[in-house]
N, C-alpha and C positions, 0 to 999 in steps of 0.2 A: 503493499500499500503505499502511497504517495502521503506525507505528512511533514510537519515542523512542530516544534515547540520552543517555550520561551518562559522566562519568569520575569515578574515585575515585582522589586523589592518595595518594601513597605506594607502597611496594613491595607487589605482590600477594601474597597468603598463599594457598598450595596447600592442598587438602584435606588433613587429617592423619587417621590412622587414629583411629577413636572407640576410647575405653577401655571395658573392661566392669567394672561395679563392681555385685557383688550381681546380676547379670542385668540391670543398666540399661545401656544404652549412653550414654557421656558424649562431647561433642565437645569437644575441647582449647579452652581458653579463647581462645587466639589466635585460632584459626579462627573460633570464635563472635563475637568481637569484630569481626573483619574483615567476616563477613557481616551484621553489623549496619550497619557504614559503607556497605556496597554497598546495603543495603535503604533506607538513608536518602536515599542520592545517587539511587537511582531513582524514589523516592518525590517528590522535588524536580522530577523531569522527566515523571513519569507524565500523559499526557492525560487530561483530563476525559472519563469515560465509557468507558475503556479496558476492553475485554472480556477476561474471565478465562477464557472458555470456548470460546477458539480454539485452533488450531495455530501454533506459532511458529517463527521463524528467529532465531538469536542469533549476532552477530560479537563476537568478544573479541579485542583488542588489548592483550595484557600487555607493559608496559615495564618490563623489569626487567634488573638487572646479573648476576643469577644465573640458574640454568639448571634451573628447577623443571620437573616434568612438566607439560606443557600441559593434559593430562586432568585433573590434579588442580585446575588453576586454573578450568577449565571446570566442574567438578564444585561448587566453592566458590561461583562466581558463581551457577549455575543453582539450586542449593539456597537461596542467599541471596534469590533471586527468587521463591520459593514463598510464595503468599499475597498478593504485591505485583503481579508482572506476570503471573503465571498461578496456576491452583489448585495444579498440581503439576508438577514439571519433567518429567514424562512426555509433557506435551504439546508439548514441543520436538522438532520434527522434524529440524531442521538446525542445527548448530553450526559456525560458522568461527573457528578461533583461529591467532593469529600472535604471535611474540615478537619485540619491538624493545627497543633500548637505552633506558634512562629507568627512571623510578619512578612508575609511575601504570597505571591500567587503564581502557581505553576499551570501553564496551558499547554495542551497538545491538540492539535488539529489534524485529521486525517480526512482523505478522500474517499468516500464510499463508493461514488459511481462517477 
């Protein structure tokens, strides 16, 4: 299988509710900044010729001393990889996530088809 992995140091930031301002949705700065860090980390390890039109499997190992909702961690990571590892996170068919002690996040992405 074709795949790649990367690590983002520091405490993972779970997805936070977006605010609405005059009908526009605004992602909180903390979430947006963390998503940029995830995206930059992924770009450093993205293989040349990576397919954006495939189906994907994602593994996430969230190392944190806090207990954030794991689905919100997955949403932050998957949304951060839109336009980098895939066109849209709707292409992700499988997500595996676990929590461990520490302060980083490890992500592996594999092409399913």
